[in-house]
C-alpha positions in Angstrom: -1.3 -60.1 5.8 -3.8 -63.0 5.8 -6.0 -63.6 2.8 -9.3 -61.7 2.8 -12.3 -63.7 4.0 -16.0 -63.4 3.7 -18.9 -63.9 6.2 -22.6 -64.6 5.8 -25.3 -64.4 8.6 -28.6 -66.2 8.5 -30.6 -64.0 10.9 -33.3 -66.4 12.1 -36.5 -66.0 14.1 -35.4 -68.5 16.9 -31.8 -69.3 16.0 -29.1 -67.8 13.8 -26.4 -69.4 11.8 -23.3 -68.2 9.9 -20.9 -69.3 7.2 -17.4 -68.1 6.3 -14.6 -68.8 3.9 -12.2 -71.1 5.6 -8.8 -69.5 6.5 -6.6 -72.0 4.6 -8.8 -73.2 1.8 -11.2 -70.3 1.2 -14.0 -73.0 1.0 -17.4 -72.0 2.2 -17.9 -73.6 5.7 -20.3 -73.3 8.6 -19.0 -71.0 11.3 -19.2 -72.5 14.8 -21.1 -70.0 17.0 -20.7 -71.8 20.3 -18.7 -74.6 21.8 -21.4 -77.2 21.2 -23.4 -75.9 18.2 -23.3 -74.2 14.8 -26.3 -72.2 15.9 -26.9 -69.4 18.4 -30.3 -68.4 19.8 -31.4 -65.1 18.4 -32.5 -63.8 21.8 -31.0 -60.7 23.3 -31.1 -59.3 26.9 -30.4 -55.7 28.0 -28.6 -55.3 31.3 -29.1 -52.5 33.8 -26.0 -50.7 32.4 -27.2 -50.9 28.8 -24.9 -53.7 27.7 -26.5 -56.5 25.7 -26.2 -60.2 26.1 -27.1 -62.5 23.2 -27.6 -66.2 22.6 -27.7 -68.6 25.6 -26.5 -65.9 28.0 -29.5 -63.8 27.0 -31.9 -66.7 27.6 -30.3 -67.5 30.9 -30.7 -64.0 32.2 -34.1 -63.7 30.7 -35.4 -66.5 32.8 -34.7 -64.3 35.9 -36.0 -61.1 34.4 -38.0 -61.6 31.2 -39.0 -57.9 31.0 -35.4 -57.2 29.7 -35.3 -59.9 27.1 -36.4 -60.2 23.4 -36.5 -63.8 22.4 -36.9 -63.1 18.6 -35.9 -59.6 17.5 -36.7 -60.6 13.9 -40.4 -60.7 14.7 -40.4 -57.0 15.4 -39.1 -55.8 12.1 -41.1 -52.8 11.0 -40.9 -51.2 14.4 -38.1 -48.8 15.4 -38.4 -48.8 19.2 -38.8 -51.6 21.8 -39.6 -50.8 25.4 -37.7 -53.0 27.8 -37.9 -52.4 31.5 -39.3 -49.0 31.0 -36.7 -47.8 28.5 -37.0 -47.2 24.8 -34.4 -49.2 22.9 -33.9 -49.0 19.1 -34.7 -52.4 17.5 -31.6 -52.1 15.3 -29.4 -52.0 18.5 -30.8 -55.3 19.6 -30.1 -56.9 16.3 -26.7 -55.3 16.2 -25.8 -57.0 19.4 -26.3 -60.4 17.8 -24.5 -59.3 14.6 -21.5 -58.1 16.7 -21.3 -61.4 18.5 -21.3 -63.4 15.3 -18.8 -61.1 13.7 -16.5 -61.5 16.7 -16.7 -65.3 16.4 -15.7 -65.0 12.7 -12.8 -62.6 13.4 -11.5 -65.0 16.0 -11.2 -67.7 13.3 -9.2 -65.3 11.1 -6.6 -63.9 13.5 -8.7 -60.8 14.3 -9.0 -59.7 10.7 -12.4 -58.3 9.7 -14.2 -59.7 6.6 -14.1 -58.2 3.1 -17.9 -58.7 2.9 -20.8 -59.5 5.2 -23.9 -61.0 3.6 -27.1 -61.0 5.7 -30.2 -62.9 4.7 -33.8 -61.8 5.0 -37.3 -63.2 4.1 -38.6 -62.8 0.6 -41.6 -60.8 1.8 -39.5 -58.0 3.5 -39.9 -54.5 2.3 -37.0 -52.2 1.3 -37.5 -50.4 4.6 -37.1 -53.6 6.6 -34.0 -54.6 4.7 -32.6 -51.1 5.4 -33.3 -51.6 9.1 -31.3 -54.9 8.9 -28.4 -53.0 7.3 -28.6 -50.2 9.7 -28.1 -52.6 12.6 -24.8 -53.7 11.0 -23.6 -50.2 10.2 -24.4 -49.1 13.7 -21.5 -51.3 15.0 -19.1 -49.8 12.5 -19.4 -52.0 9.5 -19.0 -49.9 6.3 -22.1 -50.0 4.1 -20.1 -51.0 1.1 -19.0 -54.1 2.9 -22.6 -55.3 3.3 -24.6 -57.6 1.0 -28.1 -59.0 1.2 -30.0 -61.9 -0.3 -33.4 -63.5 0.4 -33.5 -66.7 2.3 -35.1 -68.9 -0.4 -32.6 -67.7 -3.0 -29.8 -68.4 -0.7 -31.1 -72.0 -0.1 -31.5 -72.5 -3.8 -28.0 -71.3 -4.5 -26.6 -73.7 -2.0 -28.3 -76.7 -3.6 -27.4 -75.5 -7.0 -23.8 -75.5 -6.0 -24.1 -79.2 -5.1 -25.8 -80.4 -8.3 -26.7 -79.0 -11.7 -30.0 -77.2 -12.1 -30.7 -76.4 -15.7 -31.9 -72.9 -16.6 -35.7 -72.6 -16.8 -36.3 -75.5 -14.4 -38.0 -75.0 -11.1 -37.2 -75.9 -7.5 -39.1 -75.3 -4.3 -37.6 -74.4 -0.9 -39.4 -75.6 2.3 -38.0 -73.5 5.2 -39.4 -74.9 8.5 -37.6 -73.1 11.3 -38.1 -72.5 15.0 -40.7 -69.8 14.6 -42.0 -69.7 11.0 -42.8 -71.8 7.9 -41.9 -70.4 4.5 -42.3 -72.1 1.1 -41.1 -70.6 -2.1 -40.9 -71.9 -5.7 -38.0 -70.5 -7.8 -37.1 -70.6 -11.4 -33.4 -71.1 -12.4 -32.3 -68.2 -14.6 -29.8 -68.4 -17.5 -27.3 -66.3 -15.5 -27.3 -69.0 -12.7 -29.4 -66.9 -10.3 -32.8 -67.8 -9.1 -36.1 -65.9 -9.2 -39.0 -66.5 -6.7 -42.2 -67.0 -8.7 -44.5 -68.1 -5.9 -44.4 -68.0 -2.1 -46.6 -69.1 0.8 -46.0 -69.1 4.6 -47.3 -69.1 8.1 -45.7 -67.0 10.8 -47.4 -69.0 13.5 -46.0 -72.4 12.5 -42.5 -73.6 13.5 -40.6 -75.7 15.9 -42.1 -73.9 18.8 -45.5 -74.9 17.7 -44.4 -78.5 17.9 -42.9 -77.9 21.3 -46.3 -76.5 22.4 -48.1 -79.6 21.2 -45.6 -81.9 22.9 -46.0 -79.9 26.1 -49.8 -80.4 25.9 -49.3 -84.1 25.3 -47.1 -84.3 28.4 -49.6 -82.5 30.5 -52.4 -84.8 29.3 -50.2 -87.8 30.3 -49.5 -86.4 33.7 -53.1 -85.6 34.4 -54.1 -89.2 33.6 -51.3 -90.8 35.6 -50.7 -88.3 38.5 -53.2 -85.5 39.0 -51.2 -84.1 41.9 -48.2 -83.8 39.8 -50.2 -82.0 37.1 -51.3 -79.5 39.7 -47.7 -79.0 40.8 -46.7 -78.4 37.2 -49.3 -75.8 36.6 -47.9 -73.7 39.5 -44.3 -74.8 39.3 -41.1 -72.8 39.6 -39.3 -71.4 36.6 -36.5 -73.9 36.8 -38.9 -76.8 36.6 -40.6 -75.5 33.5 -37.2 -74.8 31.9 -36.1 -78.4 32.6 -39.3 -79.7 31.0 -38.9 -77.4 28.0 -35.3 -78.8 27.5 -36.5 -82.4 27.8 -39.3 -81.8 25.2 -36.9 -80.3 22.7 -34.4 -83.1 23.2 -37.1 -85.7 22.7 -38.4 -84.0 19.6 -34.9 -84.0 18.0 -34.2 -87.6 19.0 -37.4 -88.7 17.3 -35.9 -87.7 14.0 -33.4 -90.5 14.4 -35.0 -93.1 16.7 -38.4 -94.7 17.0 -39.1 -93.5 20.6 -37.9 -90.9 23.1 -38.3 -90.1 26.8 -39.6 -86.9 28.2 -38.7 -86.3 31.9 -40.8 -84.3 34.3 -38.6 -83.3 37.3 -40.0 -81.7 40.4 -38.7 -81.3 44.0 -40.6 -84.5 44.8 -39.0 -86.7 42.2 -38.9 -87.5 38.5 -41.3 -89.2 36.2 -40.5 -90.4 32.6 -43.0 -90.5 29.7 -42.2 -92.6 26.7 -43.4 -91.2 23.4 -43.1 -93.3 20.2 -42.6 -91.8 16.8 -46.2 -92.9 15.8 -47.6 -91.0 18.8 -45.4 -88.0 17.9 -46.7 -88.0 14.3 -50.3 -88.1 15.6 -49.6 -85.1 17.9 -48.2 -83.0 15.1 -50.5 -84.2 12.4 -52.5 -80.9 12.3 -49.3 -78.8 11.9 -48.0 -81.1 9.1 -51.4 -81.1 7.3 -51.1 -77.3 7.3 -47.6 -77.4 6.0 -48.5 -79.7 3.1 -51.5 -77.6 2.3 -49.3 -74.5 2.0 -46.8 -76.3 -0.1 -49.5 -77.6 -2.5 -50.8 -74.0 -2.8 -47.4 -72.6 -3.6 -46.7 -75.3 -6.3 -50.2 -74.7 -7.8 -49.6 -71.0 -7.8 -46.3 -71.5 -9.7 -47.9 -73.9 -12.1 -45.5 -76.8 -11.5 -46.1 -80.4 -10.9 -45.2 -83.1 -8.4 -41.8 -83.8 -10.1 -40.5 -80.5 -8.7 -37.7 -81.0 -6.3 -38.3 -79.4 -2.9 -35.3 -78.6 -0.8 -35.5 -78.8 3.0 -34.2 -76.1 5.2 -34.7 -75.2 8.9 -34.3 -77.6 11.8 -38.0 -78.7 11.9 -37.7 -80.0 8.3 -35.6 -82.9 9.6 -38.7 -84.5 11.1 -39.3 -87.8 9.1 -43.1 -87.4 9.2 -42.8 -83.9 7.6 -40.6 -85.3 4.8 -42.8 -88.3 4.2 -45.9 -86.2 3.9 -44.2 -83.7 1.6 -43.2 -86.6 -0.6 -46.8 -86.9 -1.5 -46.8 -83.6 -3.4 -43.2 -83.1 -4.5 -39.8 -84.8 -4.7 -38.1 -84.2 -1.3 -34.4 -83.4 -1.5 -32.1 -83.5 1.7 -28.5 -83.0 1.0 -27.0 -81.2 4.1 -27.6 -80.0 7.6 -30.9 -78.0 7.0 -30.1 -75.6 9.8 -27.1 -74.0 8.1 -28.1 -74.3 4.4 -29.3 -70.7 4.1 -26.1 -69.2 5.6 -23.8 -71.3 3.4 -26.0 -70.5 0.3 -25.8 -66.8 1.0 -22.1 -66.8 1.1 -21.9 -69.0 -2.0 -24.1 -66.5 -3.8 -21.8 -63.7 -2.8 -18.8 -65.5 -4.1 -20.6 -65.9 -7.4 -21.8 -62.3 -7.6 -25.5 -62.9 -7.0 -26.1 -60.8 -3.8 -27.2 -57.2 -3.6 -25.2 -54.3 -2.2 -24.2 -50.8 -2.9 -20.4 -51.1 -2.5 -17.7 -51.9 -4.9 -16.6 -55.2 -3.3 -14.9 -57.3 -5.9 -16.4 -60.8 -5.8 -15.8 -63.5 -8.3 -18.2 -63.5 -11.2 -19.2 -66.8 -12.9 -17.3 -67.0 -16.2 -19.8 -69.4 -17.7 -23.2 -67.7 -17.1 -25.0 -70.3 -19.1 -24.1 -72.9 -16.5 -22.3 -71.5 -13.4 -23.0 -74.7 -11.5 -21.5 -77.2 -13.8 -17.9 -78.2 -14.0 -14.9 -76.2 -14.9 -13.8 -72.5 -14.5 -16.3 -70.3 -12.8 -17.9 -73.0 -10.7 -18.1 -72.7 -7.0 -15.5 -75.3 -6.4 -12.9 -73.3 -8.3 -13.8 -69.9 -6.7 -11.6 -68.5 -4.0 -11.9 -65.5 -1.8 -11.7 -62.1 -3.4 -8.3 -60.4 -3.5 -9.8 -57.1 -2.4 -8.3 -56.0 0.9 -10.6 -56.2 3.9 -11.2 -52.9 5.7 -9.5 -52.6 9.0 -12.4 -52.3 11.4 -10.6 -53.5 14.6 -11.1 -50.2 16.4 -14.7 -49.9 15.2 -15.9 -53.1 16.9 -15.1 -52.5 20.6 -15.9 -55.5 22.8 -16.7 -55.8 26.4 -14.8 -58.7 27.9 -16.7 -60.9 30.3 -14.8 -63.0 32.8 -17.6 -65.6 32.9 -17.0 -66.4 29.2 -20.6 -65.5 28.4 -21.5 -64.0 25.0 -21.6 -60.3 25.5 -21.8 -57.3 23.2 -22.3 -53.6 23.7 -23.6 -51.1 21.2 -20.3 -49.4 20.1 -18.9 -46.8 22.4 -22.3 -46.0 23.9 -24.4 -48.4 25.9 -28.1 -48.9 25.1 -29.1 -47.0 28.1 -27.5 -43.9 26.5 -28.9 -44.5 23.0 -32.4 -45.2 24.3 -32.7 -41.8 26.1 -31.9 -40.0 22.9 -34.6 -41.7 20.8 -38.1 -40.4 20.5 -40.6 -42.7 22.1 -43.9 -41.3 20.9 -45.4 -42.2 17.6 -45.9 -39.4 15.1 -48.0 -39.4 12.0 -45.9 -40.9 9.2 -43.0 -41.2 11.7 -41.6 -43.8 14.1 -43.4 -46.8 15.4 -43.0 -47.9 19.0 -43.1 -51.4 20.2 -43.9 -52.2 23.8 -43.0 -55.6 25.1 -43.0 -57.3 28.4 -42.5 -61.1 28.5 -44.0 -63.4 31.0 -41.5 -65.7 32.6 -43.2 -68.9 31.8 -43.5 -67.9 28.2 -39.8 -67.2 27.9 -39.0 -70.6 29.4 -41.3 -72.6 27.3 -40.3 -70.8 24.2 -43.9 -70.8 23.0 -44.4 -67.8 20.8 -42.7 -65.8 23.5 -42.3 -62.8 21.3 -45.2 -60.7 20.4 -45.6 -57.1 19.4 -48.1 -54.3 19.3 -48.3 -52.0 16.2 -49.3 -48.5 17.0 -51.4 -46.5 14.5 -51.4 -49.3 11.9 -54.5 -50.8 10.3 -54.9 -54.4 11.4 -56.3 -57.3 9.3 -59.2 -59.4 10.5 -58.1 -62.9 10.0 -59.6 -66.4 10.3 -59.2 -68.4 13.4 -56.7 -71.3 13.1 -58.8 -74.4 14.0 -56.2 -76.9 12.6 -55.4 -78.3 16.0 -58.9 -78.1 17.5 -58.2 -80.2 20.6 -54.8 -78.7 21.4 -54.2 -75.7 23.6 -51.8 -73.4 21.8 -50.9 -69.7 22.1 -53.4 -67.1 20.9 -50.9 -65.9 18.2 -51.0 -69.3 16.7 -54.8 -69.3 16.8 -55.2 -65.7 15.5 -52.1 -64.7 13.6 -52.8 -61.0 13.4 -53.4 -60.6 17.2 -49.9 -59.3 17.6 -50.8 -56.2 15.5 -53.1 -54.8 18.2 -52.9 -56.7 21.5 -50.3 -55.6 24.1 -47.4 -58.1 24.4 -48.1 -58.8 28.1 -51.7 -59.8 27.5 -50.8 -61.8 24.4 -48.1 -63.7 26.2 -50.3 -64.9 29.1 -52.9 -66.2 26.6 -51.0 -69.4 26.0 -53.6 -72.2 26.2 -56.2 -71.3 23.6 -58.6 -73.9 22.2 -59.5 -74.1 18.5 -63.2 -74.6 18.7 -65.7 -71.9 19.5 -68.3 -72.6 22.2 -71.6 -71.8 20.5 -73.6 -72.4 23.6 -71.7 -70.1 25.9 -73.5 -69.1 29.1 -72.3 -65.5 28.8 -73.0 -64.3 25.2 -75.3 -65.1 22.3 -72.4 -65.4 19.8 -69.7 -68.2 19.6 -66.9 -67.6 22.0 -63.3 -68.8 22.1 -61.4 -69.5 25.3 -57.8 -69.2 26.5 -56.4 -70.4 29.8 -54.1 -67.8 31.3 -50.5 -68.6 32.3 -49.8 -68.4 36.0 -48.1 -65.0 36.8 -47.3 -64.5 40.4 -46.5 -60.8 39.8 -49.9 -59.9 38.5 -52.0 -57.7 40.7 -55.0 -59.3 42.4 -58.6 -58.2 42.2 -60.5 -58.8 45.4 -57.8 -61.4 46.3 -58.2 -63.3 43.0 -57.0 -63.4 39.4 -58.8 -64.6 36.3 -57.9 -68.1 35.1 -59.5 -67.8 31.7 -60.1 -65.0 29.1 -62.7 -65.2 26.4 -62.5 -63.7 22.9 -64.8 -63.1 19.9 -63.2 -62.1 16.6 -64.7 -60.7 13.4 -68.1 -59.2 12.8 -69.6 -60.9 15.9 -67.2 -59.0 18.1 -69.5 -56.0 17.9 -72.4 -58.1 19.2 -70.3 -59.3 22.0 -69.3 -55.8 22.8 -72.9 -54.6 22.9 -74.0 -57.4 25.2 -71.0 -56.7 27.6 -71.3 -52.9 27.5 -75.0 -53.0 28.3 -74.8 -55.6 31.0 -76.9 -58.1 29.1 -74.1 -60.6 29.6 -75.2 -60.9 33.2 -78.7 -62.2 32.2 -80.2 -60.3 35.1 -84.0 -60.3 35.6 -83.9 -56.7 36.8 -81.6 -54.3 34.8 -81.7 -51.9 37.8 -79.5 -54.3 39.7 -76.7 -54.0 37.0 -73.9 -51.6 37.3 -71.9 -50.8 34.1 -69.0 -48.4 33.7 -66.5 -47.5 30.9 -62.9 -47.3 32.2 -61.3 -46.2 29.0 -62.3 -45.0 25.5 -60.8 -46.7 22.5 -57.9 -45.0 20.6 -55.5 -45.8 17.9 -53.5 -48.0 20.3 -55.8 -48.8 23.2 -59.1 -50.7 23.4 -62.4 -49.5 24.9 -62.4 -51.0 28.4 -65.5 -51.4 30.5 -67.2 -53.5 33.2 -70.6 -54.9 34.1 -71.3 -56.1 37.7 -74.5 -57.0 39.6 -75.0 -55.6 43.0 -73.6 -58.8 44.5 -71.5 -61.5 43.0 -69.1 -61.8 40.1 -69.1 -59.6 37.0 -67.3 -59.1 33.7 -64.5 -56.9 32.4 -64.3 -56.4 28.7 -61.8 -55.0 26.1 -63.1 -54.0 22.6 -60.9 -53.2 19.6 -63.4 -51.7 17.1 -60.9 -51.2 14.3 -59.6 -54.7 14.6 -63.0 -56.3 15.3 -61.9 -58.1 18.4 -63.5 -58.3 21.8 -62.1 -60.0 24.9 -63.5 -60.4 28.4 -63.0 -62.2 31.6 -65.0 -62.9 34.7 -64.0 -61.0 37.8 -64.9 -62.8 41.0 -66.1 -61.1 44.1 -66.5 -57.4 44.1 -63.1 -55.9 43.1 -62.7 -52.1 43.1 -62.3 -50.1 39.9 -58.8 -49.3 41.1 -57.9 -53.0 41.4 -59.3 -53.7 38.0 -57.4 -50.8 36.5 -54.1 -51.8 38.0 -54.6 -55.4 36.7 -55.3 -54.1 33.2 -52.4 -51.7 33.3 -50.2 -54.6 34.2 -51.4 -56.4 31.1 -50.7 -53.3 29.0 -54.4 -52.8 28.1 -54.8 -49.4 29.9 -52.5 -46.4 30.1 
């Protein structure tokens, strides 16, 4: 029998990574998750038959049918059900598909033998319930609960760096985790046992690599509009494949700029190609607002912890490789870069398990540090001398059935049953104190660009009125990055078409007497038309002024008519725990307005409807966006 081995999974928002104990040496190493990368996209896609694709295969299929794809399952933690293509799917089953795929990759490296322990990471802020959901996803594919371990992401990162160099007890370190979808900063104190304790944490769920991709996309569009307006028009109404190609070119250029002084972004259309050279200085200027925010959060975390600029800050997450990010952080702390930041958390999680510092309910025997006063120094009990546990690994071969795919794509099914079967057995309606239901429908262009493509709607949960993010005032970015709590009440379809939102309110708006923000809507060929047209922009008013906006829209004052008798107003839907009040105001002739008001969340949206669409046409359009039942 082969020596027992151990696995760790860093379940990320955009991408996931894994580490294992090597077959021959038992050393902690990164586990390759594809032929060309140590990472795998966290995206999942549900087929008609209920089987689930994950990774690149999920993204590929999702471009054809985005309503069946979840780009970032991690964003939906706290919800139990996700509605995909009209079927309720347990969130844990979607996460389980990814876990199964990673586990199969690991078992393939160890002659089919299953691991003696599986450690899964999670954010510091997650509740016990959220962690239980994570563990439930793993047990649903047959992993015994006593095999599972957990650790928070900042502790895992700190453990990895502590394994590389001595960190004295009582000293402090910071972890700057800048991934594809989120930014998290934590300050930790080294404990006498060799473990770490988080004493301060800050973060922003709307900042990440995708935010930078969005800004680069806006930069490209600006260049195209200056050089070739016809090409710009073609891009705005381009095919899915063209947008995907541009998205890939933007990501490649972004990564190249971490190593070179310039990079080229290629715009390809059926009429030819056009290259745009961007220098590192230009790139730094484009992302300066994002980096300013990252530095601000880091300073806040350091101040909260009461530590000074001499504190080492360890970089994790792919976006932390950007030189400008590191240079700016060097102004407030001592930047430390030792390894590939994309896999630090996975390796640190496994190193923590091997030293006995992860949480779990089972009796897995893992090596304990024999020198608790200095587990990371030299000699017995250090990581370099630790080998895999001698505990026999459970034989789970028959509990992890796989579905072979002749195309070689990454495929996983949910145990002996498909998701189609499990979804029909799951309650779909929310009950007081019971399950939450998440409804998502992803617009194709959002899935391609990867710009905050995942959004959710929380039913029956009190939302928080937040401040508008005006950091990038002149950039058009998704609403979720402008108003971070919008995903708590807006339906996903509506949220996902609001992708080009400015950061400065128009105080002299022709429609209302209060400042109004504007979002350009993504082109969606499948959306129903209203009097043979669709809105290009949607306007929104957050906070206390949303009530004033609602009053002016509901009464028809928004039309500024000289004679109120010429105004027709109507309420199409009353507000409820999960739906907004919906109404309209039209003159006898000409264009009118359709509004949506969320009183609990203090948020009003409206758009101008051209011509004279019927109530049926308006209702069908709003149903398509998920606003009306």
